[in-house]
C-alpha positions as CSV (number, residue, x, y, z in Angstrom):
1,X,20.6,108.5,-21.4
2,X,22.2,105.3,-22.7
3,X,22.1,103.4,-26.0
4,X,22.9,99.6,-26.0
5,X,23.8,98.2,-29.4
6,X,23.9,94.4,-29.9
7,X,23.6,92.0,-32.7
8,X,20.7,93.3,-34.8
9,X,19.2,95.4,-32.1
10,X,19.5,98.7,-30.4
11,X,18.0,99.8,-27.0
12,X,17.8,103.4,-26.1
13,X,17.0,104.2,-22.5
14,X,16.2,107.7,-21.3
15,X,13.5,110.3,-21.1
16,X,11.1,110.4,-24.0
17,X,12.5,113.6,-25.4
18,X,16.1,112.2,-25.2
19,X,15.1,109.0,-27.0
20,X,13.3,111.0,-29.7
21,X,16.3,113.3,-30.1
22,X,18.7,110.3,-30.4
23,X,16.5,108.6,-33.0
24,X,16.4,111.8,-35.1
25,X,20.2,112.2,-34.8
26,X,20.7,108.5,-35.9
27,X,18.4,109.0,-38.9
28,X,20.2,112.1,-40.0
29,X,23.5,110.2,-39.9
30,X,22.0,107.2,-41.8
31,X,20.6,109.4,-44.6
32,X,17.2,110.1,-46.1
33,X,15.1,106.9,-46.6
34,X,17.2,104.7,-44.4
35,X,15.5,102.4,-41.9
36,X,16.5,101.7,-38.4
37,X,17.4,98.1,-39.4
38,X,19.8,99.4,-42.1
39,X,21.4,101.8,-39.6
40,X,22.0,99.0,-37.1
41,X,23.4,96.8,-39.8
42,X,25.8,99.5,-40.8
43,X,26.9,100.0,-37.2
44,X,27.4,96.3,-36.8
45,X,29.5,96.0,-40.0
46,X,31.5,99.1,-39.2
47,X,32.4,98.0,-35.7
48,X,34.0,94.6,-36.5
49,X,36.9,95.0,-34.2
50,X,37.6,91.3,-33.7
51,X,35.7,91.1,-30.5
52,X,33.7,88.1,-29.8
53,X,30.8,87.8,-27.4
54,X,27.3,89.3,-27.2
55,X,27.9,92.0,-24.5
56,X,27.3,94.8,-26.9
57,X,28.4,98.4,-26.5
58,X,27.2,101.2,-24.3
59,X,27.2,104.6,-25.9
60,X,26.8,107.5,-23.5
61,X,24.4,110.3,-24.5
62,X,26.5,113.3,-25.7
63,X,26.4,116.3,-23.3
64,X,25.0,119.6,-24.3
């Protein structure tokens, strides 16, 4: 499974149960009542590493 995070968007690619698990994990990190848009905004603000471009990041699915 892979997650692609870009400017204001996130794409999660994998089997249905993997996507569901990843979304639940993201929402636990974001806190109760947070929206996906707020989570993505926080990721974008937190990863300002001076890079320019719209390639985005690829996050591997953590192993079991």
